NUVO-836491 format. One line per field, with one value per residue (C-alpha): residue in three letters; x, y, z; residue number from 1; chain. Coordinates in steps of 0.001 Angstrom, whole numbers, plus 500000, padded with zeros to 6 digits. Example, Ala and Ser with C-alpha at 12.3 -4.5 7.8 and 13.67 -1.06 7.14 Angstrom:
! NUVO-836491
res: (Ala | Ser);
u: (512300 | 513670);
v: (495500 | 498940);
w: (507800 | 507140);
n: (1 | 2);
chain: (A | A);
END
This chain:
! NUVO-836491
res: (Met | Ser | Glu | Asn | His | His | Glu | Ser | Tyr | Glu | Asn | Met | Thr | Asp | Arg | Gln | Lys | Asn | Arg | Thr | Ile | Trp | Ser | Val | Ile | Thr | Ala | Ser | Ser | Leu | Gly | Thr | Leu | Ile | Glu | Trp | Tyr | Asp | Phe | Tyr | Ile | Phe | Gly | Ser | Leu | Ala | Ile | Val | Leu | Ala | Thr | Lys | Phe | Phe | Pro | Ala | Asp | Asn | Pro | Thr | Ala | Ala | Phe | Leu | Ser | Thr | Leu | Ala | Thr | Phe | Ala | Ala | Gly | Phe | Val | Val | Arg | Pro | Phe | Gly | Ala | Leu | Phe | Phe | Gly | Arg | Leu | Gly | Asp | Ile | Ile | Gly | Arg | Lys | Tyr | Thr | Phe | Leu | Val | Thr | Leu | Leu | Ile | Met | Gly | Phe | Ser | Thr | Phe | Leu | Ile | Gly | Cys | Ile | Pro | Ser | Tyr | Lys | Thr | Ile | Gly | Phe | Met | Ala | Pro | Val | Leu | Val | Leu | Ile | Leu | Arg | Leu | Leu | Gln | Gly | Leu | Ala | Leu | Gly | Gly | Glu | Tyr | Gly | Gly | Ala | Ala | Thr | Tyr | Val | Ala | Glu | Tyr | Ala | Gln | Pro | His | Arg | Arg | Gly | Tyr | Trp | Thr | Ser | Trp | Ile | Gln | Thr | Thr | Ala | Thr | Ala | Gly | Leu | Phe | Ile | Ser | Leu | Ile | Val | Ile | Leu | Ile | Thr | Lys | Ser | Thr | Leu | Ser | Ala | Glu | Glu | Phe | Asp | Asn | Trp | Gly | Trp | Arg | Val | Pro | Phe | Trp | Ile | Ser | Ile | Leu | Met | Val | Ala | Val | Ser | Tyr | Val | Ile | Arg | Lys | Asn | Met | Lys | Glu | Ser | Pro | Leu | Phe | Ala | Lys | Ala | Lys | Ser | Glu | Gly | Lys | Thr | Ser | Lys | Asn | Pro | Leu | Lys | Glu | Ser | Phe | Gly | Asn | Arg | Tyr | Asn | Phe | Lys | Phe | Val | Leu | Leu | Ala | Leu | Phe | Gly | Ala | Ala | Met | Gly | Gln | Gly | Val | Ile | Trp | Tyr | Thr | Gly | Gln | Phe | Tyr | Ala | Met | Ser | Phe | Leu | Gln | Lys | Val | Met | Asn | Val | Glu | Ser | Ala | Gln | Val | Asp | Ser | Leu | Met | Ala | Thr | Ala | Leu | Phe | Leu | Gly | Thr | Pro | Phe | Phe | Val | Phe | Phe | Gly | Trp | Leu | Ser | Asp | Lys | Ile | Gly | Arg | Lys | Ala | Val | Met | Met | Thr | Gly | Met | Leu | Val | Ala | Ile | Leu | Ala | Tyr | Arg | Pro | Ile | Tyr | Asp | Ser | Met | Phe | Lys | Ser | Val | Asn | Leu | Glu | Ser | Lys | Thr | Val | Ala | Ala | Asn | Gly | Ile | Thr | Glu | Lys | Arg | Thr | Ala | Lys | Ile | His | Ser | Asp | Ile | Ala | Thr | Asp | Ser | Leu | Val | Thr | Phe | His | Lys | Glu | Thr | Leu | Tyr | Thr | Asp | Gly | Thr | Leu | Ile | Lys | Lys | Asp | Ser | Ile | Val | His | Trp | Ser | Pro | Ala | Gly | Ile | Val | Met | Lys | Asp | Gly | Lys | Ala | Glu | Glu | Pro | Lys | Leu | Ser | Thr | Ser | Val | Lys | Leu | Ser | Asp | Asp | Thr | Lys | Trp | Tyr | Leu | Val | Phe | Leu | Val | Phe | Ile | Gln | Val | Ile | Phe | Val | Thr | Met | Val | Tyr | Gly | Pro | Ile | Ala | Ala | Phe | Leu | Val | Glu | Met | Phe | Pro | Val | Arg | Ile | Arg | Tyr | Thr | Ser | Met | Ser | Leu | Pro | Tyr | His | Ile | Gly | Asn | Gly | Val | Phe | Gly | Gly | Leu | Leu | Pro | Ala | Val | Ala | Thr | Tyr | Leu | Val | Thr | Thr | Gly | Lys | Asp | Ala | Gly | His | Ala | Thr | Trp | Tyr | Leu | Glu | Gly | Leu | Trp | Tyr | Pro | Ile | Gly | Val | Ala | Thr | Ile | Cys | Leu | Ile | Ile | Gly | Leu | Phe | Tyr | Leu | Lys | Asn | Lys | Asn | Asn | Asn | Leu | His | Asp);
u: (510868 | 513700 | 517188 | 516058 | 513673 | 516558 | 518708 | 515912 | 515419 | 519137 | 519079 | 516202 | 516792 | 516452 | 513101 | 511810 | 513077 | 511298 | 508017 | 508508 | 509321 | 506331 | 504075 | 505897 | 505500 | 501827 | 501046 | 503172 | 502026 | 498342 | 498434 | 500529 | 498284 | 495231 | 496915 | 497759 | 494195 | 492860 | 495239 | 494386 | 490631 | 490377 | 492211 | 490298 | 486985 | 488180 | 485622 | 482712 | 484065 | 484320 | 480523 | 479934 | 482304 | 482735 | 480392 | 478566 | 478336 | 481903 | 482684 | 486220 | 487159 | 485580 | 487616 | 490841 | 490070 | 489601 | 492951 | 494573 | 493111 | 494427 | 497866 | 497862 | 498191 | 501449 | 502884 | 502620 | 504112 | 507677 | 506383 | 504763 | 508081 | 509876 | 507265 | 506604 | 510177 | 511370 | 508824 | 509789 | 513460 | 512662 | 509786 | 509840 | 508715 | 505688 | 503763 | 504470 | 503058 | 500165 | 499231 | 499628 | 497298 | 494541 | 494929 | 494731 | 491814 | 489595 | 490406 | 489346 | 486168 | 485203 | 485665 | 482880 | 480679 | 481053 | 477794 | 477857 | 478509 | 474775 | 474137 | 476859 | 478412 | 482117 | 482600 | 482530 | 485758 | 487403 | 486722 | 487885 | 491134 | 491802 | 491238 | 493341 | 496232 | 495926 | 496082 | 499288 | 500888 | 499957 | 501342 | 504537 | 505080 | 503686 | 506013 | 509285 | 508033 | 506878 | 510028 | 512341 | 510444 | 510632 | 514261 | 515324 | 513779 | 515269 | 518566 | 520970 | 521572 | 517795 | 516796 | 515969 | 513652 | 511796 | 511351 | 510141 | 506882 | 506255 | 506915 | 504016 | 501539 | 501551 | 500607 | 498266 | 496515 | 495922 | 494761 | 492300 | 490930 | 490134 | 488537 | 486371 | 485125 | 484381 | 482444 | 480499 | 479587 | 478503 | 476404 | 474523 | 472642 | 474279 | 471824 | 472473 | 476242 | 476005 | 473691 | 475437 | 477323 | 480557 | 480806 | 481001 | 484738 | 485541 | 483395 | 484844 | 488314 | 487320 | 486713 | 490165 | 491760 | 490138 | 491551 | 495013 | 494997 | 494305 | 497139 | 499630 | 498785 | 500055 | 503380 | 506660 | 509206 | 511964 | 514958 | 517565 | 515695 | 514902 | 518609 | 519603 | 516989 | 518010 | 521644 | 520728 | 521890 | 518719 | 518839 | 517461 | 517306 | 516989 | 516280 | 519514 | 521571 | 520054 | 520214 | 522537 | 525382 | 527242 | 528225 | 524672 | 523121 | 525363 | 523751 | 520265 | 520999 | 522548 | 519505 | 517235 | 519107 | 520818 | 517842 | 514526 | 513683 | 514298 | 512329 | 509515 | 509009 | 509237 | 506675 | 504211 | 504824 | 504199 | 501006 | 499423 | 500613 | 499828 | 496259 | 495979 | 497425 | 494841 | 491963 | 492879 | 495105 | 493767 | 490158 | 489666 | 486486 | 486994 | 485717 | 488086 | 491010 | 490280 | 490046 | 493184 | 495247 | 494029 | 495081 | 498549 | 499101 | 497987 | 500398 | 503302 | 503074 | 505010 | 508063 | 508546 | 509517 | 511652 | 513763 | 514010 | 515403 | 517717 | 519102 | 520276 | 522293 | 523792 | 523337 | 520659 | 522410 | 522674 | 518948 | 517706 | 520052 | 519225 | 515524 | 516060 | 518175 | 515733 | 512785 | 514544 | 515241 | 511852 | 509268 | 508927 | 508666 | 506131 | 503879 | 504159 | 502953 | 500158 | 498883 | 499068 | 497154 | 493951 | 495058 | 491914 | 493844 | 494929 | 491390 | 488430 | 484884 | 482465 | 479562 | 476717 | 479086 | 478213 | 475189 | 474267 | 471512 | 470696 | 468693 | 467834 | 466987 | 464969 | 465625 | 462749 | 464108 | 463971 | 464654 | 468181 | 469331 | 468834 | 471198 | 471796 | 473575 | 475106 | 475957 | 477928 | 479141 | 481592 | 482256 | 485405 | 485933 | 488379 | 485740 | 486916 | 483982 | 484362 | 481685 | 481661 | 479366 | 479250 | 477032 | 476618 | 474380 | 472403 | 470801 | 467483 | 469472 | 471358 | 474642 | 476554 | 476249 | 476839 | 476075 | 475582 | 479042 | 480106 | 481283 | 483465 | 481705 | 483204 | 483701 | 483786 | 485331 | 485192 | 487004 | 485932 | 488844 | 488736 | 489830 | 493135 | 493986 | 493037 | 495405 | 498145 | 497796 | 497747 | 501110 | 502572 | 501435 | 502719 | 506179 | 506082 | 505091 | 508184 | 510307 | 508532 | 509302 | 512995 | 513495 | 510957 | 511477 | 514976 | 514700 | 513361 | 516372 | 518665 | 517396 | 517374 | 520966 | 522241 | 521551 | 522286 | 519515 | 519381 | 518261 | 517102 | 513354 | 513851 | 516716 | 515187 | 511648 | 512455 | 514286 | 511721 | 508744 | 510390 | 511359 | 507858 | 505592 | 507279 | 509207 | 506733 | 503659 | 504413 | 504502 | 500782 | 500571 | 503887 | 503327 | 499796 | 501129 | 503849 | 501342 | 498940 | 501604 | 503018 | 499589 | 498900 | 502283 | 501415 | 504188 | 503792 | 504431 | 502676 | 501334 | 504904 | 505924 | 504823 | 507507 | 510351 | 509758 | 510207 | 512969 | 514856 | 514540 | 515393 | 518440 | 519853 | 519226 | 520854 | 524025 | 524324 | 523562 | 526082 | 528924 | 528184 | 526286 | 528083 | 526748 | 527500 | 524787 | 525704 | 525125 | 527638 | 524990 | 523350);
v: (467665 | 465193 | 465467 | 462916 | 465498 | 467948 | 465348 | 464352 | 467992 | 468417 | 465326 | 466606 | 467610 | 471292 | 470523 | 468862 | 471757 | 474229 | 472331 | 472223 | 475912 | 476883 | 475060 | 476779 | 480207 | 479590 | 478655 | 481436 | 484137 | 483310 | 483590 | 486764 | 488343 | 487637 | 489199 | 492344 | 492450 | 492170 | 494878 | 497381 | 496858 | 498860 | 501845 | 501657 | 501925 | 504476 | 507114 | 504666 | 503137 | 506591 | 506873 | 503385 | 502992 | 506550 | 509344 | 511004 | 514463 | 515339 | 513815 | 515240 | 513829 | 510509 | 510288 | 511201 | 508566 | 505989 | 506938 | 506703 | 503214 | 502312 | 503648 | 501580 | 498487 | 499874 | 500812 | 497291 | 495577 | 495619 | 493954 | 491266 | 490845 | 490252 | 487933 | 485760 | 486034 | 484454 | 481645 | 481114 | 480691 | 478294 | 476080 | 476654 | 478895 | 476874 | 476729 | 480349 | 481937 | 479475 | 481057 | 484609 | 483769 | 482635 | 485646 | 488074 | 486285 | 486039 | 489608 | 490952 | 488885 | 490026 | 493714 | 493152 | 491743 | 494478 | 496371 | 500098 | 502891 | 503615 | 500075 | 499431 | 502860 | 503166 | 499402 | 499628 | 501656 | 499707 | 496370 | 497729 | 498952 | 495571 | 493710 | 496242 | 495685 | 491930 | 492519 | 494515 | 491854 | 489138 | 491049 | 491669 | 487930 | 486957 | 488675 | 487533 | 483959 | 483870 | 485548 | 483342 | 480193 | 480843 | 481988 | 478820 | 476698 | 478760 | 478123 | 480909 | 482151 | 482585 | 483774 | 487310 | 485996 | 483517 | 485810 | 488655 | 486742 | 487315 | 491018 | 491255 | 490330 | 493700 | 495600 | 492819 | 492920 | 496663 | 496153 | 493404 | 495430 | 498280 | 495890 | 494155 | 497521 | 498745 | 495541 | 495671 | 499329 | 498718 | 495680 | 497332 | 500586 | 503446 | 502910 | 499151 | 499657 | 502240 | 500058 | 496694 | 496315 | 497783 | 494647 | 492328 | 492903 | 491950 | 488812 | 487649 | 487365 | 484384 | 482272 | 483114 | 482402 | 478951 | 478016 | 479308 | 477494 | 474140 | 474715 | 475885 | 473092 | 470516 | 472292 | 470936 | 472853 | 474656 | 472370 | 474727 | 475109 | 471371 | 470594 | 473119 | 471721 | 468090 | 469055 | 470973 | 474288 | 476335 | 479266 | 478973 | 482766 | 484451 | 487882 | 487868 | 486569 | 489058 | 492198 | 491362 | 490252 | 493351 | 491757 | 490674 | 493893 | 495884 | 494108 | 494721 | 498462 | 498375 | 496573 | 499227 | 502448 | 501312 | 499745 | 499181 | 502742 | 504127 | 501285 | 501939 | 505615 | 504957 | 502157 | 504378 | 507401 | 505507 | 503871 | 505453 | 509052 | 509108 | 508074 | 510632 | 513390 | 512702 | 512693 | 515404 | 517826 | 517472 | 516732 | 513985 | 511942 | 508889 | 506373 | 507719 | 507599 | 503937 | 503084 | 505045 | 503492 | 499964 | 500352 | 501657 | 498917 | 496209 | 497453 | 497818 | 494576 | 492338 | 494555 | 493250 | 489944 | 491597 | 493573 | 490577 | 488607 | 491479 | 491592 | 488004 | 489184 | 492525 | 492534 | 493676 | 496946 | 498140 | 497730 | 499144 | 502149 | 503049 | 502957 | 505253 | 507721 | 508000 | 508403 | 511166 | 513099 | 512485 | 512935 | 516717 | 516954 | 514085 | 515546 | 519022 | 517594 | 515676 | 518820 | 520957 | 518379 | 519777 | 523399 | 525193 | 528199 | 526059 | 524791 | 526323 | 526328 | 524594 | 526516 | 526478 | 524553 | 526326 | 525335 | 526626 | 525959 | 526926 | 525142 | 526352 | 524638 | 527216 | 527359 | 527949 | 531423 | 532773 | 536291 | 535241 | 533277 | 530154 | 527391 | 527626 | 525148 | 526485 | 523938 | 524830 | 522575 | 523697 | 521561 | 522202 | 521434 | 518599 | 516792 | 517887 | 518478 | 520573 | 520369 | 522916 | 522938 | 525528 | 525503 | 528913 | 530839 | 533341 | 536394 | 537873 | 540779 | 538395 | 538587 | 535478 | 535533 | 533389 | 534605 | 538086 | 538160 | 537885 | 534365 | 533027 | 530228 | 526782 | 525106 | 521422 | 520732 | 517520 | 516998 | 514484 | 513967 | 513920 | 510617 | 512079 | 513472 | 510228 | 508181 | 510753 | 510396 | 506587 | 506905 | 509170 | 506834 | 503844 | 505463 | 505750 | 502081 | 501256 | 502998 | 500848 | 497651 | 498565 | 498965 | 496382 | 493572 | 492555 | 493441 | 490096 | 488255 | 491034 | 490812 | 487011 | 486828 | 489168 | 486766 | 483117 | 480516 | 480229 | 483882 | 484796 | 485107 | 487410 | 489481 | 490286 | 490930 | 493772 | 496142 | 495416 | 496323 | 499371 | 500590 | 500051 | 500278 | 503268 | 505260 | 504345 | 504379 | 507914 | 509255 | 510080 | 512031 | 513868 | 514648 | 515945 | 518183 | 519608 | 520306 | 522007 | 524227 | 525062 | 526113 | 528186 | 529886 | 530825 | 528853 | 528885 | 525127 | 524187 | 521016 | 519653 | 520263 | 516794 | 515218 | 516502 | 513654 | 510709 | 512552 | 513259 | 509735 | 508092 | 510364 | 509406 | 505735 | 506080 | 507595 | 504883 | 502145 | 503390 | 503483 | 500458 | 497883 | 495410 | 494946 | 491244 | 488934 | 487406 | 483660 | 482894 | 482046 | 479151);
w: (507934 | 507616 | 506123 | 503525 | 502096 | 501724 | 500015 | 497652 | 496710 | 496033 | 493803 | 491669 | 488068 | 487157 | 485512 | 488675 | 490778 | 488523 | 488925 | 492689 | 493019 | 490860 | 493318 | 496191 | 494549 | 493796 | 497384 | 498895 | 496481 | 496792 | 500549 | 500508 | 497861 | 500020 | 503046 | 501082 | 499742 | 503288 | 504484 | 501733 | 501553 | 504774 | 503292 | 500017 | 501926 | 504494 | 503508 | 503912 | 507112 | 508680 | 508498 | 509921 | 512841 | 514141 | 515365 | 512477 | 514031 | 512950 | 509521 | 509370 | 512771 | 511818 | 508617 | 510421 | 513067 | 510318 | 508775 | 512213 | 512642 | 509174 | 510131 | 513342 | 511179 | 509789 | 513168 | 514593 | 511531 | 512960 | 516147 | 514013 | 512221 | 515519 | 517004 | 513957 | 512676 | 515921 | 515581 | 511941 | 512820 | 515653 | 514465 | 510708 | 507858 | 506751 | 510022 | 510933 | 507819 | 507928 | 511259 | 509901 | 507014 | 509382 | 511676 | 508754 | 507101 | 510161 | 511258 | 507859 | 507782 | 511282 | 510374 | 507851 | 510633 | 513262 | 513944 | 513222 | 515706 | 515775 | 517022 | 519613 | 520173 | 521020 | 520988 | 517173 | 516751 | 519594 | 517903 | 514533 | 516087 | 517732 | 514476 | 512580 | 514996 | 514466 | 510703 | 511084 | 513279 | 510796 | 507823 | 509760 | 509937 | 506536 | 504114 | 505667 | 505816 | 502205 | 500839 | 502913 | 502003 | 498249 | 498403 | 500200 | 497452 | 494612 | 492880 | 493980 | 490422 | 489884 | 493344 | 492206 | 489500 | 491696 | 494718 | 492468 | 492039 | 495753 | 495150 | 492692 | 495418 | 497230 | 494071 | 492945 | 496339 | 495979 | 492382 | 493327 | 496247 | 493828 | 491324 | 493957 | 495219 | 491685 | 490853 | 494129 | 493594 | 489999 | 490987 | 493840 | 494070 | 495958 | 498829 | 498988 | 498990 | 501758 | 503869 | 503627 | 500327 | 501750 | 503892 | 500836 | 500065 | 503662 | 503526 | 500200 | 501708 | 503879 | 500759 | 499397 | 502762 | 502901 | 499487 | 500371 | 503721 | 502064 | 499585 | 502199 | 504615 | 502113 | 501537 | 502857 | 504893 | 502966 | 502244 | 503735 | 507023 | 507099 | 506756 | 509428 | 511810 | 511232 | 511912 | 515074 | 513594 | 514094 | 516505 | 520034 | 520404 | 516968 | 518474 | 520480 | 517551 | 515114 | 517215 | 520122 | 517885 | 516644 | 513327 | 512417 | 513728 | 511409 | 508452 | 509877 | 509964 | 506502 | 505123 | 506635 | 505875 | 502674 | 500928 | 502742 | 503803 | 500300 | 498772 | 501245 | 500374 | 496626 | 496923 | 498774 | 496544 | 493318 | 494520 | 497606 | 497317 | 493603 | 494454 | 497259 | 495036 | 492332 | 494826 | 497323 | 495382 | 491843 | 492959 | 490368 | 490853 | 493053 | 490498 | 487847 | 490267 | 491077 | 487378 | 486527 | 489320 | 488560 | 484912 | 485780 | 488371 | 485940 | 483264 | 485683 | 487661 | 485175 | 485632 | 489186 | 487631 | 484943 | 487417 | 489740 | 486797 | 485861 | 489403 | 488934 | 485943 | 487016 | 490803 | 493247 | 494091 | 490499 | 489870 | 493201 | 493308 | 489703 | 490560 | 493557 | 491577 | 488670 | 491072 | 493017 | 489807 | 488168 | 490934 | 490816 | 486985 | 486973 | 489660 | 488177 | 484869 | 486633 | 488343 | 485206 | 483145 | 484663 | 484430 | 483278 | 481926 | 478996 | 478250 | 476406 | 477754 | 475394 | 473903 | 476432 | 478677 | 481923 | 483983 | 487429 | 489922 | 493489 | 496143 | 499617 | 502866 | 504822 | 508545 | 510923 | 511620 | 508064 | 509307 | 510258 | 507220 | 505141 | 504062 | 500303 | 498005 | 494817 | 492109 | 488991 | 486156 | 483492 | 480413 | 478376 | 474699 | 475451 | 477565 | 481021 | 483381 | 486535 | 489244 | 492053 | 495067 | 497808 | 500879 | 502513 | 504896 | 502833 | 504439 | 503250 | 501813 | 499554 | 501480 | 502452 | 506230 | 509278 | 512799 | 511395 | 509746 | 506106 | 505264 | 502472 | 500541 | 501179 | 497820 | 496971 | 493570 | 491550 | 488248 | 485603 | 483242 | 479469 | 477885 | 476658 | 480094 | 481807 | 479634 | 480083 | 483861 | 483534 | 481776 | 484486 | 487280 | 485286 | 485170 | 488964 | 489224 | 487139 | 489786 | 492377 | 490472 | 490182 | 493932 | 495102 | 492588 | 493798 | 497492 | 498769 | 497339 | 498572 | 502162 | 502252 | 501041 | 503750 | 506621 | 507510 | 507523 | 511326 | 511825 | 508319 | 508961 | 511970 | 510578 | 507191 | 508435 | 510824 | 508418 | 505719 | 507898 | 509471 | 506010 | 504651 | 507679 | 509345 | 506718 | 503977 | 506191 | 507395 | 503841 | 503366 | 506631 | 506236 | 502557 | 503228 | 506010 | 503741 | 500949 | 503372 | 504941 | 501512 | 500274 | 503387 | 502967 | 499386 | 497662 | 493880 | 493671 | 496928 | 495320 | 495032 | 498649 | 499775 | 497591 | 499750 | 502215 | 499788 | 497912 | 501148 | 502570 | 499237 | 498801 | 502210 | 501428 | 497996 | 499454 | 502133 | 499616 | 497051 | 499583 | 501754 | 499689 | 497455 | 493936 | 493668 | 494964 | 498299 | 498397 | 501151 | 503754 | 501857);
n: (1 | 2 | 3 | 4 | 5 | 6 | 7 | 8 | 9 | 10 | 11 | 12 | 13 | 14 | 15 | 16 | 17 | 18 | 19 | 20 | 21 | 22 | 23 | 24 | 25 | 26 | 27 | 28 | 29 | 30 | 31 | 32 | 33 | 34 | 35 | 36 | 37 | 38 | 39 | 40 | 41 | 42 | 43 | 44 | 45 | 46 | 47 | 48 | 49 | 50 | 51 | 52 | 53 | 54 | 55 | 56 | 57 | 58 | 59 | 60 | 61 | 62 | 63 | 64 | 65 | 66 | 67 | 68 | 69 | 70 | 71 | 72 | 73 | 74 | 75 | 76 | 77 | 78 | 79 | 80 | 81 | 82 | 83 | 84 | 85 | 86 | 87 | 88 | 89 | 90 | 91 | 92 | 93 | 94 | 95 | 96 | 97 | 98 | 99 | 100 | 101 | 102 | 103 | 104 | 105 | 106 | 107 | 108 | 109 | 110 | 111 | 112 | 113 | 114 | 115 | 116 | 117 | 118 | 119 | 120 | 121 | 122 | 123 | 124 | 125 | 126 | 127 | 128 | 129 | 130 | 131 | 132 | 133 | 134 | 135 | 136 | 137 | 138 | 139 | 140 | 141 | 142 | 143 | 144 | 145 | 146 | 147 | 148 | 149 | 150 | 151 | 152 | 153 | 154 | 155 | 156 | 157 | 158 | 159 | 160 | 161 | 162 | 163 | 164 | 165 | 166 | 167 | 168 | 169 | 170 | 171 | 172 | 173 | 174 | 175 | 176 | 177 | 178 | 179 | 180 | 181 | 182 | 183 | 184 | 185 | 186 | 187 | 188 | 189 | 190 | 191 | 192 | 193 | 194 | 195 | 196 | 197 | 198 | 199 | 200 | 201 | 202 | 203 | 204 | 205 | 206 | 207 | 208 | 209 | 210 | 211 | 212 | 213 | 214 | 215 | 216 | 217 | 218 | 219 | 220 | 221 | 222 | 223 | 224 | 225 | 226 | 227 | 228 | 229 | 230 | 231 | 232 | 233 | 234 | 235 | 236 | 237 | 238 | 239 | 240 | 241 | 242 | 243 | 244 | 245 | 246 | 247 | 248 | 249 | 250 | 251 | 252 | 253 | 254 | 255 | 256 | 257 | 258 | 259 | 260 | 261 | 262 | 263 | 264 | 265 | 266 | 267 | 268 | 269 | 270 | 271 | 272 | 273 | 274 | 275 | 276 | 277 | 278 | 279 | 280 | 281 | 282 | 283 | 284 | 285 | 286 | 287 | 288 | 289 | 290 | 291 | 292 | 293 | 294 | 295 | 296 | 297 | 298 | 299 | 300 | 301 | 302 | 303 | 304 | 305 | 306 | 307 | 308 | 309 | 310 | 311 | 312 | 313 | 314 | 315 | 316 | 317 | 318 | 319 | 320 | 321 | 322 | 323 | 324 | 325 | 326 | 327 | 328 | 329 | 330 | 331 | 332 | 333 | 334 | 335 | 336 | 337 | 338 | 339 | 340 | 341 | 342 | 343 | 344 | 345 | 346 | 347 | 348 | 349 | 350 | 351 | 352 | 353 | 354 | 355 | 356 | 357 | 358 | 359 | 360 | 361 | 362 | 363 | 364 | 365 | 366 | 367 | 368 | 369 | 370 | 371 | 372 | 373 | 374 | 375 | 376 | 377 | 378 | 379 | 380 | 381 | 382 | 383 | 384 | 385 | 386 | 387 | 388 | 389 | 390 | 391 | 392 | 393 | 394 | 395 | 396 | 397 | 398 | 399 | 400 | 401 | 402 | 403 | 404 | 405 | 406 | 407 | 408 | 409 | 410 | 411 | 412 | 413 | 414 | 415 | 416 | 417 | 418 | 419 | 420 | 421 | 422 | 423 | 424 | 425 | 426 | 427 | 428 | 429 | 430 | 431 | 432 | 433 | 434 | 435 | 436 | 437 | 438 | 439 | 440 | 441 | 442 | 443 | 444 | 445 | 446 | 447 | 448 | 449 | 450 | 451 | 452 | 453 | 454 | 455 | 456 | 457 | 458 | 459 | 460 | 461 | 462 | 463 | 464 | 465 | 466 | 467 | 468 | 469 | 470 | 471 | 472 | 473 | 474 | 475 | 476 | 477 | 478 | 479 | 480 | 481 | 482 | 483 | 484 | 485 | 486 | 487 | 488 | 489 | 490 | 491 | 492 | 493 | 494 | 495 | 496 | 497 | 498 | 499 | 500 | 501 | 502 | 503 | 504 | 505 | 506 | 507 | 508 | 509 | 510 | 511 | 512 | 513 | 514 | 515 | 516 | 517 | 518 | 519 | 520 | 521 | 522 | 523 | 524 | 525 | 526);
chain: (A | A | A | A | A | A | A | A | A | A | A | A | A | A | A | A | A | A | A | A | A | A | A | A | A | A | A | A | A | A | A | A | A | A | A | A | A | A | A | A | A | A | A | A | A | A | A | A | A | A | A | A | A | A | A | A | A | A | A | A | A | A | A | A | A | A | A | A | A | A | A | A | A | A | A | A | A | A | A | A | A | A | A | A | A | A | A | A | A | A | A | A | A | A | A | A | A | A | A | A | A | A | A | A | A | A | A | A | A | A | A | A | A | A | A | A | A | A | A | A | A | A | A | A | A | A | A | A | A | A | A | A | A | A | A | A | A | A | A | A | A | A | A | A | A | A | A | A | A | A | A | A | A | A | A | A | A | A | A | A | A | A | A | A | A | A | A | A | A | A | A | A | A | A | A | A | A | A | A | A | A | A | A | A | A | A | A | A | A | A | A | A | A | A | A | A | A | A | A | A | A | A | A | A | A | A | A | A | A | A | A | A | A | A | A | A | A | A | A | A | A | A | A | A | A | A | A | A | A | A | A | A | A | A | A | A | A | A | A | A | A | A | A | A | A | A | A | A | A | A | A | A | A | A | A | A | A | A | A | A | A | A | A | A | A | A | A | A | A | A | A | A | A | A | A | A | A | A | A | A | A | A | A | A | A | A | A | A | A | A | A | A | A | A | A | A | A | A | A | A | A | A | A | A | A | A | A | A | A | A | A | A | A | A | A | A | A | A | A | A | A | A | A | A | A | A | A | A | A | A | A | A | A | A | A | A | A | A | A | A | A | A | A | A | A | A | A | A | A | A | A | A | A | A | A | A | A | A | A | A | A | A | A | A | A | A | A | A | A | A | A | A | A | A | A | A | A | A | A | A | A | A | A | A | A | A | A | A | A | A | A | A | A | A | A | A | A | A | A | A | A | A | A | A | A | A | A | A | A | A | A | A | A | A | A | A | A | A | A | A | A | A | A | A | A | A | A | A | A | A | A | A | A | A | A | A | A | A | A | A | A | A | A | A | A | A | A | A | A | A | A | A | A | A | A | A | A | A | A | A | A | A | A | A | A | A | A | A | A | A | A | A | A | A | A | A | A | A | A | A | A | A | A | A | A | A | A | A | A | A | A | A | A | A | A | A | A | A | A | A | A | A | A | A | A | A | A | A | A | A | A | A | A | A | A | A | A | A | A | A | A | A | A | A | A | A);
END
């Protein structure tokens, strides 16, 4: 890229610049959206993948192994940020996130091609783990490149607005992954989806990657980087300048502990933990959870752009810190209301609304016991349907037994929501998505503006991916542990215990941000 390109960009009219940046945003956003889709499709299909790539004799261990493999992609994101951030500051933004797009796309496609555990044994989970690590590395380099690229094309006074379009891609990627899975499931029979249909969402991504690659290949380098490179002002060692220089490293730490880690936990609470809470704590049917989450995400996504625009007017700090504060204060009341929306004590059983049936699988040694399945459905007047299944060992004397000892029935509960309750929960999740948009909408512009062009890609990528990949990525595991221990301890509000992690992290971040961040937008490094 020559200096002439930079000069020609500077000489453009505002209308020409707007047309140029829209093409830049389209190319950057499409690729980033695809990478988020690829990244989340694995988590969205975790239950199915557990049966395909891990031993079937222990379903719980298989599911936990799948979640661990999913989490591995988060853990390596900071390493991807360092590796690709360094390349982006040395050779350019365009070529670096072109490489990350191809790595992510082919890794996702190949996951859909791996033979099952039954076919190739332990090579199946090994190959999945390798491809998952490649996905995490690619995503670690993708976001910083896309955000930096757009920011360096944007006019400083509209940087929050323009970069906020990149911010919509993470939520849009999750939304599209849910939609693709719903369409695939509705198109195929349950048997077809279980046999081979689960691979379709992985295969589809290669088509989107091909389109995005063609678009990105024809893009030009960002004008600010092109100018710095033509003037010989790019960094020869971005890692050393970013983290070995005390002055720059101070801003890296401030970006992490004053903004990114709080943003990370709020992002994961409003989208991933909300989904997990509905499924695992409230026992809402999976299909309804997917539909509910997709609706809330669709309604909330435009607010990324709104709060990005607002940050141009009143400052990044004001918008992000307000979002953190409101989330901290509102999480417990919101989740308490979510949980109580399916409180059966406040509902009335419909006339003839209870049905029960029992089936038995007789063992060869009938004198010992038989395996009995109890199924019970309860319909309430508001339309709520509760399904309970229990599988127990039943002795000839009619006593629940196992190995000659009395056994407590193990229940599996599934809740089908009434229409009113479903829309109420959509509203409560939507409110959480609004918190997400407040902290996430402005943060790309905020991070870009903290660092000079020569080390921008490297410096902004690391705190972002530690804040999201580590602090945010740990949320599901930590929150689940807190809920479990709270329930075992008999706490009256055990279902709210998981919120202490995001509330605690966001509170620390809020305090640091309030005291050490400046509210005015920093354009001194352009």
